[in-house]
C-alpha positions as CSV (number, residue, x, y, z in Angstrom):
1,M,-43.0,23.9,-19.0
2,N,-41.7,24.7,-22.4
3,A,-39.1,22.6,-24.3
4,V,-36.2,24.8,-23.2
5,A,-37.2,24.9,-19.5
6,S,-37.8,21.0,-19.6
7,K,-34.3,20.5,-21.1
8,L,-32.5,22.7,-18.5
9,S,-34.4,21.0,-15.7
10,G,-33.4,17.7,-16.9
11,A,-29.7,18.9,-17.3
12,A,-29.7,20.1,-13.7
13,N,-31.1,16.9,-12.3
14,K,-28.4,14.9,-13.9
15,A,-25.8,17.3,-12.7
16,T,-26.7,16.7,-9.1
17,T,-25.9,12.9,-9.1
18,T,-23.0,10.8,-10.6
19,A,-23.5,7.9,-13.0
20,E,-24.1,5.6,-9.8
21,G,-26.8,7.7,-8.7
22,K,-24.9,9.3,-5.8
23,P,-24.9,13.0,-5.0
24,V,-22.2,15.0,-6.5
25,T,-21.7,17.0,-3.3
26,W,-21.4,15.1,-0.1
27,H,-19.7,15.6,3.3
28,V,-16.5,13.6,4.1
29,D,-17.9,12.7,7.7
30,D,-20.3,10.5,5.7
31,A,-17.5,8.1,4.6
32,P,-16.0,5.6,6.9
33,W,-12.4,5.7,7.9
34,I,-10.4,2.6,6.7
35,P,-7.2,1.3,8.6
36,L,-4.1,2.1,6.7
37,T,-2.0,-0.8,7.6
38,G,0.9,-1.2,5.0
39,L,4.5,0.0,5.7
40,F,4.1,-0.5,9.6
41,I,2.4,3.1,9.5
42,N,0.7,3.2,13.1
43,R,-2.4,5.0,14.2
44,S,-3.6,5.9,10.6
45,G,-6.7,5.7,8.6
46,Y,-7.8,7.1,5.1
47,K,-10.9,8.0,3.1
48,T,-11.4,8.2,-0.7
49,V,-12.3,11.7,-1.7
50,T,-12.0,11.3,-5.4
51,D,-11.5,8.2,-7.1
52,A,-10.0,7.4,-10.7
53,A,-13.3,7.0,-12.3
54,Y,-14.2,10.6,-11.8
55,T,-10.8,11.9,-12.9
56,G,-10.7,9.8,-16.2
57,N,-7.8,7.8,-14.5
58,A,-5.7,11.2,-14.2
59,Y,-5.4,11.2,-10.3
60,S,-7.1,10.3,-7.0
61,I,-7.4,12.0,-3.8
62,E,-7.5,10.7,-0.2
63,L,-7.9,12.1,3.2
64,T,-5.3,10.6,5.5
65,S,-5.4,10.9,9.1
66,V,-2.3,10.0,11.5
67,G,-2.9,10.1,15.2
68,A,-0.6,11.2,17.9
69,G,2.6,9.0,17.6
70,G,1.9,7.8,14.4
71,S,4.6,7.7,11.6
72,S,5.6,5.6,8.6
73,P,9.4,4.5,7.9
74,M,11.3,5.9,5.0
75,H,9.8,4.2,1.9
76,V,9.2,4.5,-1.9
77,E,6.0,4.5,-3.9
78,P,5.3,4.0,-7.6
79,H,3.0,6.9,-7.8
80,A,3.9,10.5,-7.8
81,H,2.0,12.2,-5.0
82,L,1.4,15.3,-2.9
83,F,0.7,16.0,0.7
84,Y,-1.5,19.0,1.6
85,V,-1.7,19.4,5.4
86,L,-5.1,20.4,6.5
87,S,-4.6,20.4,10.3
88,G,-2.1,19.2,12.9
89,H,1.7,19.4,13.4
90,G,4.0,16.8,11.9
91,E,7.2,16.1,10.0
92,V,7.8,15.1,6.5
93,T,11.0,13.8,5.2
94,V,11.6,13.9,1.4
95,G,15.1,12.5,0.2
96,E,17.4,14.4,2.6
97,E,15.1,17.2,3.5
98,V,13.3,17.0,6.8
99,T,10.7,19.7,7.2
100,E,8.2,20.6,10.0
101,V,4.6,20.8,8.6
102,R,1.4,22.5,9.7
103,A,-1.9,23.5,8.0
104,G,-1.0,24.7,4.5
105,S,2.2,23.1,4.0
106,V,2.5,21.3,0.7
107,S,5.2,18.4,0.0
108,P,5.3,17.2,-3.7
109,I,6.9,13.8,-3.8
110,S,8.0,12.3,-7.1
111,A,7.6,8.4,-7.7
112,G,10.5,6.5,-6.6
113,I,11.8,9.2,-4.0
114,P,12.3,7.9,-0.4
115,H,10.1,9.6,1.9
116,S,8.3,9.3,5.3
117,F,6.1,11.2,7.8
118,R,5.3,11.4,11.4
119,N,2.8,13.2,13.8
120,L,4.8,15.5,16.1
121,G,1.5,16.8,18.1
122,D,-1.1,15.6,20.3
123,D,-3.8,16.0,17.7
124,A,-4.5,14.2,14.5
125,L,-2.2,15.1,11.6
126,E,-4.6,15.3,8.7
127,M,-3.7,15.5,5.1
128,L,-5.1,15.5,1.6
129,V,-2.9,13.1,-0.5
130,V,-3.3,13.4,-4.3
131,Y,-1.9,10.5,-6.3
132,H,-0.8,10.5,-9.8
133,P,-1.4,8.2,-11.5
134,P,-4.5,7.2,-9.4
135,R,-3.7,4.9,-6.4
136,V,-6.0,1.7,-6.5
137,R,-6.4,0.1,-3.1
138,K,-7.8,-3.4,-2.4
139,P,-11.6,-3.2,-1.7
140,V,-12.3,-3.2,2.0
141,T,-15.0,-5.5,3.7
142,G,-18.0,-4.1,5.6
143,E,-16.4,-5.3,8.9
144,Q,-13.2,-3.1,8.2
145,Q,-15.3,0.0,7.3
146,D,-17.8,-0.6,10.5
147,A,-14.5,-0.6,12.8
148,E,-13.9,3.0,11.8
149,P,-16.4,5.3,13.1
150,A,-17.3,8.6,11.2
151,G,-17.8,12.1,12.6
152,E,-15.7,14.5,14.6
153,S,-13.8,11.8,16.5
154,A,-12.9,9.6,13.4
155,S,-9.4,10.7,13.5
156,V,-8.9,9.6,17.1
157,E,-11.4,6.7,17.5
158,P,-10.2,4.5,14.7
159,I,-6.6,4.7,16.0
160,A,-7.5,2.8,19.4
161,T,-9.8,0.3,17.4
162,H,-7.1,-0.4,14.9
163,E,-4.3,-0.8,17.4
164,A,-6.2,-3.3,19.4
165,Q,-6.5,-5.4,16.4
166,T,-3.0,-5.1,15.1
167,E,0.1,-5.8,17.4
168,P,3.0,-3.5,16.8
169,P,5.9,-5.3,14.9
170,T,8.6,-6.9,17.2
171,D,12.1,-8.4,16.7
172,Y,12.5,-11.8,15.3
173,D,14.8,-14.1,13.4
174,V,14.3,-15.2,9.7
175,E,16.3,-18.4,8.6
176,L,17.0,-18.7,4.8
177,R,16.5,-22.4,4.2
178,R,18.3,-22.7,0.8
179,S,21.3,-20.4,1.6
180,G,21.7,-21.6,5.3
181,R,21.8,-18.1,6.8
182,T,20.1,-16.7,9.8
183,L,19.3,-13.0,10.2
184,A,17.9,-10.9,13.0
185,V,15.2,-8.5,11.9
186,K,14.6,-5.5,14.1
187,S,10.9,-4.1,14.7
188,S,12.2,-0.8,13.1
189,E,13.1,-2.3,9.8
190,S,11.2,-4.4,7.2
191,L,12.2,-7.9,6.4
192,L,12.9,-6.7,2.9
193,Q,15.4,-4.1,4.0
194,T,17.0,-6.7,6.5
195,L,17.6,-9.0,3.4
196,L,18.7,-6.3,1.1
197,D,21.2,-4.9,3.9
198,A,22.6,-8.6,4.2
199,G,23.3,-8.8,0.4
200,V,20.3,-11.1,-0.3
201,D,19.1,-11.1,-3.9
202,V,15.3,-10.9,-3.7
203,S,12.6,-9.4,-6.1
204,Y,10.6,-6.5,-5.0
205,G,8.5,-3.6,-6.6
206,C,6.3,-1.3,-4.9
207,M,7.6,-1.7,-1.1
208,Q,3.9,-1.4,0.0
209,G,2.5,-4.8,0.0
210,M,0.4,-3.9,-3.2
211,C,1.9,-5.3,-6.2
212,G,3.0,-9.0,-5.1
213,E,6.5,-8.9,-6.8
214,C,8.1,-9.8,-3.4
215,K,5.8,-12.8,-2.6
216,T,7.9,-15.5,-0.8
217,R,7.2,-19.0,0.3
218,V,7.1,-19.4,4.1
219,L,8.3,-22.9,5.3
220,E,7.9,-22.5,9.0
221,G,6.6,-19.8,11.3
222,E,3.6,-17.5,11.5
223,P,3.6,-14.4,9.2
224,D,2.2,-11.1,10.4
225,H,0.4,-10.0,7.2
226,R,0.2,-6.4,6.6
227,D,-0.2,-6.3,2.8
228,S,-3.2,-5.5,0.6
229,V,-2.4,-8.0,-2.3
230,L,-2.7,-11.4,-1.0
231,T,-6.3,-13.0,-0.7
232,P,-7.7,-14.0,2.6
233,E,-7.1,-17.6,1.7
234,E,-3.4,-17.0,1.0
235,Q,-3.0,-15.0,4.2
236,A,-4.8,-17.7,6.3
237,S,-2.7,-20.7,4.8
238,G,0.7,-19.0,6.2
239,E,2.4,-20.5,3.1
240,V,3.3,-17.1,1.5
241,M,4.1,-13.5,2.5
242,T,5.1,-10.2,1.1
243,I,8.3,-9.6,2.6
244,C,8.3,-5.8,2.1
245,V,5.7,-5.0,4.7
246,S,4.9,-8.2,6.6
247,G,6.6,-9.5,9.5
248,C,6.5,-12.3,12.0
249,K,4.1,-13.4,14.9
250,S,6.2,-16.6,16.1
251,G,9.4,-15.3,16.8
252,K,11.2,-17.0,14.0
253,L,10.4,-17.4,10.2
254,V,11.9,-19.9,7.9
255,L,11.7,-18.9,4.1
256,D,12.4,-20.4,0.9
257,L,15.4,-18.4,0.1
């Protein structure tokens, strides 16, 4: 082999693997589904398609699957992002615009704009979601990955598995110890929204359980942790919670507010 051919062969070999030694081209079925738990989003999972390392921290892409009956409440995110529907039948709300979506529908959403989505069909609603800047999620454990089977049934099977592990939110009361107030929190609303509607001055940021800005001391009761920012030790202690996405398992919470 001459010098030119050898050089071309070496370049070709480098082009077929990433810096980590992984193949450049791969199949999405080879990646595990990861439960999507924030914001009380039911029956959902995601897979990372392209991460920030590959795009030079410009954007990231995820494949999101929302099972029959799955939805999210209205919320805002610090990322600009775009939904591109691959399959299924759903509804996307952006601001005051409510639109039915099917394969080929595109929904660009600016950072800070209230939005929601829900599955209107019997089959999974699958979307590519592009985030700019890239979305960085908390690393998942092997147990979380193993709970989500890959393959053709991945958009359905993870739903039943995940729901068996996480109970749907319920109504409960929250006592604000310092102010002496008690508020009723509906299952359809977040604790943060209930506090804001009642005129309680609290700090918050991403409203996704990712930034930790709304971490609040818990004096009594058992929080229902649905965030991705607290450490396992913090969650197990029951002494702190993120009030933007987490709820209550014990019927009543007493907070240091």
